[in-house]
Structure formats: structure tokens, C-alpha cells
N, CA, C and O of each residue as an XYZ file, in Angstrom:
588
protein
N    -154.751    105.472    -47.776
C    -155.001    104.121    -48.231
C    -156.359    104.020    -48.916
O    -156.491    103.338    -49.933
N    -157.351    104.680    -48.377
C    -158.688    104.651    -48.952
C    -158.700    105.329    -50.309
O    -159.434    104.913    -51.206
N    -157.888    106.376    -50.468
C    -157.807    107.080    -51.745
C    -157.251    106.174    -52.842
O    -157.665    106.262    -53.998
N    -156.317    105.309    -52.474
C    -155.735    104.381    -53.459
C    -156.765    103.355    -53.903
O    -156.804    102.975    -55.074
N    -157.599    102.904    -52.969
C    -158.623    101.922    -53.320
C    -159.654    102.554    -54.244
O    -160.091    101.918    -55.202
N    -160.044    103.776    -53.978
C    -161.031    104.464    -54.821
C    -160.438    104.705    -56.215
O    -161.126    104.521    -57.219
N    -159.166    105.115    -56.281
C    -158.523    105.364    -57.574
C    -158.418    104.062    -58.370
O    -158.625    104.062    -59.584
N    -158.099    102.962    -57.701
C    -158.007    101.673    -58.384
C    -159.378    101.241    -58.902
O    -159.479    100.716    -60.011
N    -160.428    101.454    -58.116
C    -161.774    101.086    -58.551
C    -162.195    101.920    -59.755
O    -162.793    101.396    -60.695
N    -161.889    103.211    -59.732
C    -162.240    104.065    -60.857
C    -161.477    103.646    -62.123
O    -162.037    103.608    -63.218
N    -160.188    103.334    -61.945
C    -159.354    103.012    -63.091
C    -159.680    101.651    -63.687
O    -159.782    101.517    -64.906
N    -159.845    100.638    -62.835
C    -160.015     99.272    -63.331
C    -161.461     98.788    -63.353
O    -161.774     97.840    -64.074
N    -162.331     99.400    -62.598
C    -163.702     98.908    -62.534
C    -164.696     99.788    -63.253
O    -165.492     99.292    -64.051
N    -164.673    101.047    -63.000
C    -165.692    101.938    -63.521
C    -165.409    102.380    -64.954
O    -166.332    102.429    -65.767
N    -164.125    102.713    -65.294
C    -163.805    103.229    -66.630
C    -164.057    102.173    -67.701
O    -164.703    102.501    -68.696
N    -163.594    100.927    -67.572
C    -163.911     99.950    -68.628
C    -165.411     99.674    -68.744
O    -165.912     99.393    -69.832
N    -166.120     99.754    -67.625
C    -167.570     99.502    -67.672
C    -168.297    100.603    -68.418
O    -169.360    100.357    -68.987
N    -167.757    101.802    -68.431
C    -168.389    102.915    -69.135
C    -168.358    102.723    -70.645
O    -169.264    103.164    -71.353
N    -167.317    102.067    -71.132
C    -167.161    101.906    -72.570
C    -167.791    100.615    -73.102
O    -167.845    100.413    -74.315
N    -168.252     99.768    -72.238
C    -168.855     98.511    -72.678
C    -170.281     98.770    -73.135
O    -170.970     99.629    -72.586
N    -170.726     98.016    -74.156
C    -172.092     98.144    -74.626
C    -173.006     97.355    -73.694
O    -172.711     96.212    -73.346
N    -174.105     97.965    -73.297
C    -174.990     97.261    -72.355
C    -175.733     96.113    -73.027
O    -176.238     96.249    -74.142
N    -175.790     95.011    -72.350
C    -176.569     93.873    -72.788
C    -175.927     93.041    -73.890
O    -176.531     92.068    -74.341
N    -174.741     93.385    -74.332
C    -174.103     92.607    -75.395
C    -172.910     91.880    -74.782
O    -171.991     92.495    -74.241
N    -172.953     90.594    -74.882
C    -171.814     89.815    -74.390
C    -170.757     89.748    -75.485
O    -171.064     89.655    -76.673
N    -169.549     89.797    -75.061
C    -168.450     89.691    -76.028
C    -168.454     88.277    -76.594
O    -168.621     87.310    -75.852
N    -168.272     88.157    -77.893
C    -168.258     86.813    -78.480
C    -167.056     86.035    -77.969
O    -165.937     86.540    -77.880
N    -167.333     84.815    -77.646
C    -166.256     83.980    -77.125
C    -165.503     83.363    -78.290
O    -166.084     82.865    -79.254
N    -164.203     83.417    -78.160
C    -163.339     82.840    -79.185
C    -163.309     81.333    -78.997
O    -163.223     80.830    -77.877
N    -163.379     80.640    -80.093
C    -163.292     79.191    -80.030
C    -161.830     78.814    -79.797
O    -160.916     79.410    -80.365
N    -161.642     77.833    -78.965
C    -160.291     77.374    -78.677
C    -159.809     76.583    -79.882
O    -160.462     75.636    -80.322
N    -158.657     76.983    -80.409
C    -158.124     76.341    -81.601
C    -157.003     75.401    -81.194
O    -156.104     75.778    -80.442
N    -157.061     74.196    -81.687
C    -156.017     73.232    -81.370
C    -154.942     73.298    -82.463
O    -155.171     73.788    -83.569
N    -153.775     72.788    -82.106
C    -152.668     72.759    -83.057
C    -152.860     71.564    -83.977
O    -152.982     70.426    -83.525
N    -152.885     71.840    -85.267
C    -153.104     70.767    -86.237
C    -151.777     70.356    -86.873
O    -150.736     70.977    -86.660
N    -151.856     69.305    -87.647
C    -150.644     68.835    -88.330
C    -150.201     69.834    -89.392
O    -149.012     69.916    -89.701
N    -151.126     70.588    -89.950
C    -150.777     71.639    -90.913
C    -149.948     72.739    -90.268
O    -149.007     73.258    -90.867
N    -150.319     73.092    -89.013
C    -149.532     74.085    -88.281
C    -148.116     73.578    -88.024
O    -147.145     74.319    -88.176
N    -148.011     72.320    -87.638
C    -146.693     71.740    -87.385
C    -145.865     71.728    -88.670
O    -144.657     71.959    -88.633
N    -146.511     71.460    -89.801
C    -145.813     71.462    -91.084
C    -145.295     72.860    -91.418
O    -144.158     73.013    -91.864
N    -146.130     73.879    -91.203
C    -145.693     75.257    -91.461
C    -144.513     75.642    -90.572
O    -143.555     76.253    -91.044
N    -144.576     75.290    -89.297
C    -143.471     75.612    -88.380
C    -142.195     74.876    -88.782
O    -141.104     75.443    -88.732
N    -142.336     73.626    -89.176
C    -141.162     72.836    -89.586
C    -140.521     73.412    -90.843
O    -139.297     73.511    -90.925
N    -141.328     73.786    -91.806
C    -140.799     74.377    -93.035
C    -140.114     75.708    -92.734
O    -139.050     75.994    -93.282
N    -140.712     76.515    -91.874
C    -140.092     77.780    -91.477
C    -138.757     77.566    -90.785
O    -137.791     78.282    -91.050
N    -138.704     76.576    -89.895
C    -137.456     76.260    -89.197
C    -136.390     75.794    -90.173
O    -135.232     76.200    -90.064
N    -136.766     74.942    -91.132
C    -135.810     74.470    -92.134
C    -135.285     75.621    -92.987
O    -134.103     75.640    -93.330
N    -136.134     76.571    -93.330
C    -135.687     77.725    -94.117
C    -134.693     78.561    -93.316
O    -133.669     78.986    -93.851
N    -134.985     78.799    -92.044
C    -134.075     79.576    -91.197
C    -132.737     78.857    -91.045
O    -131.684     79.488    -91.138
N    -132.766     77.549    -90.814
C    -131.518     76.787    -90.683
C    -130.730     76.780    -91.992
O    -129.501     76.863    -91.975
N    -131.425     76.680    -93.122
C    -130.738     76.705    -94.409
C    -130.052     78.052    -94.631
O    -128.920     78.101    -95.113
N    -130.726     79.130    -94.285
C    -130.112     80.460    -94.411
C    -128.904     80.574    -93.489
O    -127.880     81.133    -93.882
N    -129.008     80.056    -92.275
C    -127.897     80.097    -91.318
C    -126.687     79.336    -91.867
O    -125.574     79.861    -91.870
N    -126.902     78.097    -92.333
C    -125.786     77.306    -92.834
C    -125.221     77.886    -94.130
O    -124.027     77.745    -94.396
N    -126.051     78.527    -94.930
C    -125.569     79.201    -96.126
C    -124.650     80.364    -95.746
O    -123.620     80.578    -96.385
N    -125.018     81.101    -94.721
C    -124.164     82.197    -94.242
C    -122.844     81.659    -93.684
O    -121.789     82.237    -93.944
N    -122.886     80.577    -92.932
C    -121.661     79.980    -92.393
C    -120.763     79.506    -93.524
O    -119.555     79.740    -93.494
N    -121.337     78.846    -94.518
C    -120.565     78.386    -95.665
C    -119.934     79.570    -96.406
O    -118.768     79.511    -96.796
N    -120.702     80.633    -96.597
C    -120.185     81.824    -97.279
C    -119.047     82.477    -96.519
O    -118.075     82.926    -97.126
N    -119.152     82.535    -95.202
C    -118.079     83.124    -94.397
C    -116.820     82.278    -94.489
O    -115.718     82.825    -94.537
N    -116.954     80.963    -94.513
C    -115.779     80.095    -94.631
C    -115.125     80.274    -95.995
O    -113.898     80.267    -96.095
N    -115.921     80.434    -97.039
C    -115.362     80.645    -98.377
C    -114.687     82.011    -98.480
O    -113.625     82.130    -99.091
N    -115.288     83.036    -97.893
C    -114.716     84.373    -97.964
C    -113.468     84.529    -97.106
O    -112.640     85.396    -97.384
N    -113.315     83.709    -96.070
C    -112.139     83.833    -95.215
C    -110.883     83.376    -95.938
O    -109.779     83.721    -95.516
N    -111.018     82.606    -97.018
C    -109.864     82.155    -97.779
C    -109.369     83.180    -98.786
O    -108.307     82.993    -99.381
N    -110.114     84.253    -98.987
C    -109.725     85.274    -99.946
C    -108.607     86.116    -99.353
O    -108.714     86.596    -98.224
N    -107.526     86.296   -100.120
C    -106.419     87.115    -99.641
C    -106.676     88.568   -100.007
O    -107.179     88.876   -101.087
N    -106.326     89.442    -99.097
C    -106.483     90.867    -99.302
C    -105.115     91.427    -99.682
O    -104.098     90.957    -99.171
N    -105.070     92.397   -100.548
C    -103.860     93.040   -101.072
C    -102.594     92.747   -100.287
O    -102.387     93.305    -99.210
N    -101.768     91.896   -100.807
C    -100.466     91.637   -100.226
C    -100.444     90.565    -99.158
O     -99.365     90.191    -98.698
N    -101.585     90.061    -98.750
C    -101.595     89.039    -97.702
C    -101.011     87.732    -98.206
O    -100.554     86.920    -97.401
N    -101.011     87.501    -99.522
C    -100.474     86.273   -100.077
C     -98.956     86.310   -100.256
O     -98.371     85.329   -100.716
N     -98.314     87.415    -99.903
C     -96.875     87.537   -100.077
C     -96.097     86.922    -98.922
O     -94.869     86.863    -98.973
N     -96.775     86.471    -97.904
C     -96.100     85.859    -96.761
C     -96.639     84.442    -96.597
O     -97.851     84.223    -96.569
N     -95.706     83.471    -96.487
C     -96.139     82.085    -96.314
C     -95.078     81.316    -95.552
O     -93.904     81.689    -95.539
N     -95.504     80.248    -94.923
C     -94.602     79.364    -94.205
C     -94.081     78.332    -95.198
O     -94.857     77.589    -95.798
N     -92.745     78.292    -95.370
C     -92.141     77.370    -96.311
C     -91.881     76.032    -95.639
O     -92.089     74.983    -96.249
N     -91.434     76.054    -94.403
C     -91.139     74.801    -93.718
C     -90.934     75.034    -92.234
O     -90.925     76.171    -91.761
N     -90.773     73.952    -91.517
C     -90.567     74.047    -90.083
C     -89.884     72.808    -89.556
O     -89.889     71.752    -90.190
N     -89.295     72.957    -88.385
C     -88.581     71.861    -87.752
C     -88.859     71.930    -86.257
O     -88.635     72.967    -85.632
N     -89.338     70.851    -85.688
C     -89.631     70.810    -84.263
C     -88.349     70.494    -83.503
O     -87.651     69.534    -83.829
N     -88.043     71.293    -82.499
C     -86.836     71.104    -81.703
C     -87.131     70.497    -80.340
O     -86.205     70.150    -79.608
N     -88.357     70.367    -80.002
C     -88.752     69.817    -78.710
C     -90.262     69.830    -78.614
O     -90.966     69.942    -79.618
N     -90.751     69.712    -77.381
C     -92.203     69.682    -77.180
C     -92.860     71.013    -77.557
O     -93.968     71.026    -78.093
N     -92.185     72.124    -77.283
C     -92.798     73.423    -77.505
C     -91.954     74.355    -78.367
O     -92.392     75.462    -78.679
N     -90.780     73.942    -78.749
C     -89.902     74.799    -79.529
C     -89.900     74.370    -80.990
O     -89.900     73.178    -81.301
N     -89.899     75.358    -81.882
C     -89.874     75.096    -83.316
C     -88.965     76.111    -83.986
O     -88.741     77.207    -83.473
N     -88.450     75.723    -85.140
C     -87.769     76.641    -86.036
C     -88.595     76.640    -87.320
O     -88.913     75.585    -87.870
N     -88.939     77.848    -87.790
C     -89.833     77.990    -88.924
C     -89.146     78.816    -90.000
O     -88.521     79.836    -89.709
N     -89.267     78.370    -91.245
C     -88.770     79.130    -92.390
C     -89.965     79.850    -93.007
O     -90.923     79.220    -93.454
N     -89.890     81.187    -93.023
C     -90.995     82.025    -93.474
C     -90.555     82.806    -94.699
O     -89.514     83.462    -94.674
N     -91.338     82.742    -95.780
C     -91.053     83.487    -96.998
C     -91.840     84.779    -96.955
O     -93.068     84.756    -96.877
N     -91.136     85.925    -97.007
C     -91.769     87.242    -97.027
C     -91.226     87.973    -98.240
O     -90.091     88.447    -98.225
N     -92.022     88.065    -99.281
C     -91.546     88.700   -100.509
C     -90.393     87.897   -101.098
O     -90.553     86.722   -101.429
N     -89.225     88.538   -101.230
C     -88.049     87.854   -101.759
C     -87.092     87.448   -100.657
O     -86.025     86.905   -100.948
N     -87.436     87.692    -99.402
C     -86.598     87.324    -98.267
C     -87.168     86.081    -97.592
O     -88.367     85.812    -97.653
N     -86.285     85.338    -96.952
C     -86.705     84.211    -96.133
C     -86.177     84.436    -94.728
O     -85.005     84.764    -94.539
N     -87.045     84.257    -93.746
C     -86.696     84.456    -92.344
C     -86.697     83.113    -91.639
O     -87.615     82.311    -91.812
N     -85.672     82.874    -90.848
C     -85.649     81.694    -89.991
C     -86.017     82.192    -88.596
O     -85.305     83.000    -88.000
N     -87.132     81.697    -88.092
C     -87.677     82.155    -86.815
C     -87.617     81.045    -85.787
O     -87.904     79.887    -86.091
N     -87.242     81.402    -84.566
C     -87.338     80.498    -83.438
C     -88.639     80.780    -82.710
O     -88.872     81.905    -82.269
N     -89.492     79.768    -82.580
C     -90.822     79.953    -82.002
C     -90.918     79.154    -80.716
O     -90.739     77.936    -80.717
N     -91.201     79.846    -79.615
C     -91.451     79.223    -78.316
C     -92.807     79.723    -77.831
O     -93.359     80.652    -78.422
N     -93.357     79.135    -76.777
C     -94.668     79.614    -76.317
C     -94.666     81.079    -75.891
O     -95.691     81.752    -75.996
N     -93.536     81.576    -75.415
C     -93.511     82.939    -74.909
C     -93.049     83.986    -75.888
O     -93.351     85.164    -75.695
N     -92.322     83.613    -76.943
C     -91.813     84.619    -77.860
C     -91.426     84.020    -79.199
O     -91.339     82.803    -79.363
N     -91.196     84.922    -80.159
C     -90.742     84.546    -81.494
C     -89.506     85.386    -81.783
O     -89.557     86.613    -81.703
N     -88.394     84.731    -82.119
C     -87.137     85.430    -82.404
C     -86.736     85.189    -83.848
O     -86.890     84.082    -84.366
N     -86.216     86.234    -84.504
C     -85.651     86.087    -85.847
C     -84.223     85.577    -85.683
O     -83.363     86.299    -85.177
N     -83.962     84.340    -86.106
C     -82.641     83.757    -85.966
C     -81.720     84.173    -87.103
O     -80.536     84.431    -86.887
N     -82.270     84.238    -88.325
C     -81.436     84.566    -89.476
C     -82.325     85.040    -90.619
O     -83.476     84.620    -90.738
N     -81.776     85.925    -91.467
C     -82.497     86.407    -92.645
C     -81.726     85.957    -93.867
O     -80.530     86.222    -93.988
N     -82.413     85.275    -94.778
C     -81.798     84.801    -96.019
C     -82.256     85.706    -97.153
O     -83.453     85.923    -97.344
N     -81.277     86.242    -97.916
C     -81.603     87.109    -99.039
C     -80.795     86.684   -100.254
O     -79.718     86.102   -100.119
N     -81.306     86.972   -101.425
C     -80.578     86.739   -102.669
C     -80.245     85.280   -102.897
O     -81.137     84.432   -102.947
N     -78.932     84.978   -103.037
C     -78.483     83.620   -103.328
C     -78.638     82.679   -102.138
O     -78.678     81.461   -102.317
N     -78.726     83.223   -100.934
C     -78.856     82.387    -99.741
C     -80.239     81.748    -99.609
O     -80.400     80.752    -98.904
N     -81.229     82.316   -100.282
C     -82.603     81.815   -100.154
C     -82.707     80.390   -100.667
O     -82.086     80.020   -101.663
N     -83.495     79.614    -99.977
C     -83.783     78.258   -100.432
C     -84.794     78.349   -101.562
O     -85.802     79.045   -101.441
N     -84.534     77.654   -102.656
C     -85.439     77.695   -103.799
C     -86.600     76.748   -103.548
O     -86.453     75.527   -103.606
N     -87.733     77.323   -103.273
C     -88.932     76.528   -103.029
C     -90.106     77.299   -103.580
O     -90.526     78.299   -102.998
N     -90.644     76.840   -104.707
C     -91.755     77.554   -105.325
C     -93.089     77.203   -104.673
O     -94.020     78.008   -104.701
N     -93.191     76.003   -104.084
C     -94.424     75.584   -103.436
C     -94.132     75.216   -101.998
O     -93.054     74.698   -101.704
N     -95.063     75.470   -101.096
C     -94.847     75.061    -99.715
C     -94.841     73.547    -99.606
O     -95.815     72.886    -99.966
N     -93.762     73.010    -99.119
C     -93.653     71.568    -98.923
C     -93.122     71.305    -97.533
O     -92.492     72.167    -96.921
N     -93.380     70.112    -97.041
C     -92.805     69.758    -95.759
C     -91.354     69.372    -95.987
O     -91.039     68.632    -96.919
N     -90.485     69.867    -95.146
C     -89.055     69.678    -95.324
C     -88.577     68.683    -94.285
O     -88.781     68.877    -93.086
N     -87.935     67.607    -94.754
C     -87.465     66.593    -93.819
C     -86.087     66.962    -93.293
O     -85.524     67.982    -93.692
N     -85.534     66.136    -92.392
C     -84.308     66.466    -91.679
C     -83.075     66.440    -92.569
O     -82.069     67.044    -92.197
N     -83.089     65.773    -93.731
C     -81.923     65.676    -94.600
C     -81.802     66.869    -95.543
O     -80.802     66.980    -96.252
N     -82.779     67.755    -95.574
C     -82.811     68.816    -96.571
C     -81.850     69.940    -96.231
O     -81.221     69.949    -95.173
N     -81.751     70.890    -97.156
C     -80.893     72.047    -96.968
C     -81.359     72.928    -95.836
O     -80.546     73.585    -95.187
N     -82.661     72.955    -95.586
C     -83.201     73.772    -94.503
C     -82.654     73.322    -93.159
O     -82.238     74.145    -92.343
N     -82.653     72.022    -92.931
C     -82.134     71.505    -91.660
C     -80.653     71.810    -91.515
O     -80.184     72.106    -90.416
N     -79.906     71.740    -92.626
C     -78.474     72.046    -92.575
C     -78.247     73.518    -92.256
O     -77.361     73.855    -91.471
N     -79.051     74.405    -92.867
C     -78.921     75.843    -92.592
C     -79.275     76.140    -91.149
O     -78.597     76.935    -90.498
N     -80.326     75.516    -90.638
C     -80.714     75.730    -89.241
C     -79.599     75.258    -88.317
O     -79.260     75.945    -87.353
N     -79.030     74.095    -88.602
C     -77.941     73.591    -87.768
C     -76.749     74.531    -87.818
O     -76.105     74.768    -86.796
N     -76.443     75.073    -89.001
C     -75.330     75.989    -89.137
C     -75.589     77.285    -88.372
O     -74.694     77.796    -87.699
N     -76.798     77.813    -88.470
C     -77.159     79.036    -87.752
C     -77.111     78.800    -86.247
O     -76.596     79.630    -85.498
N     -77.648     77.664    -85.808
C     -77.643     77.364    -84.368
C     -76.212     77.199    -83.869
O     -75.890     77.629    -82.761
N     -75.355     76.584    -84.670
C     -73.951     76.409    -84.293
C     -73.264     77.762    -84.225
O     -72.484     78.022    -83.309
N     -73.557     78.639    -85.211
C     -72.979     79.986    -85.220
C     -73.426     80.815    -84.037
O     -72.646     81.613    -83.516
N     -74.661     80.648    -83.600
C     -75.181     81.385    -82.441
C     -74.539     80.911    -81.146
O     -74.279     81.714    -80.250
N     -74.283     79.616    -81.045
C     -73.702     79.092    -79.800
C     -72.231     79.489    -79.678
O     -71.718     79.605    -78.565
N     -71.534     79.702    -80.822
C     -70.138     80.124    -80.785
C     -70.006     81.585    -80.396
O     -69.077     81.940    -79.671
N     -70.898     82.432    -80.851
C     -70.744     83.875    -80.647
C     -71.704     84.375    -79.704
O     -71.719     85.571    -79.412
């Protein structure tokens, strides 16, 4: 225990005293208060950082809309809600159209439309209950319940 005290005294008391200049006091630093200029500099710095952050967020949102090779070949043409959680969705993939049954637990391909069977829809539009899509879904659902 005594050896530790002597080592601590040598390390913290005697060694720094050896390097100090005798008779010269270290100049005391004046205490500096925070001025309005300092607050202005900090505020401007914060605004620059926030502007860069929001610019990056805006750029990421713009870049997320860019389609990558072939990603634009698949789109949702229409849908029909069958209940609280069940839907039937018409999906355009290339030149084929898929009728999908969507539930919370799974997605089933109900029917594939090719060639003349495809619904002619050049733009994605919402399809109401009187349209051909609803009639095709009803026909497919009726065909599934029979067989």
C-alpha cells in the first residue's frame, strides 16, 4: 500500500513539478461569456446542417421514384374489395394480366389473361363494379366454386 502512495506521488506530484518553470505563474485565461455573435454563428451552422439534411431527404424521395430496368413493366390495373381484408387485384405484367386473390396471409393467382382475353387499359384507372373487370372476376369466382 505504501508503494502505491509513493508511486502516485512521484507520478502526479513530483514529475509535473520538475517540468514547471520556477517563479513563473501560468497566465490565467479570462473567462469568456457567450455573446450574441456566438449564438448567431451556432444558429447559422444549425440551419446549414438542417438544410443539407432536408435536401438529402428530398433527393432520396425523388430518386425512389426512378424505375430500374424492367421495374415499370408491372403495374396494378385495378382492384375490387371483397370484404374487410380480402381483395381481388388485376395486375399487368408485360403482355399478361393476372387476377390475384389477396388476403392477409397469402396471395393466390386466380386467373391469367393473355392475348384477346386481356382487358384493354392503357392507363391505370379505378374500375367500378359495372366494368368488365368485375364481370370477369365474378365469372372466375363462379367457375372456381363449380370445379
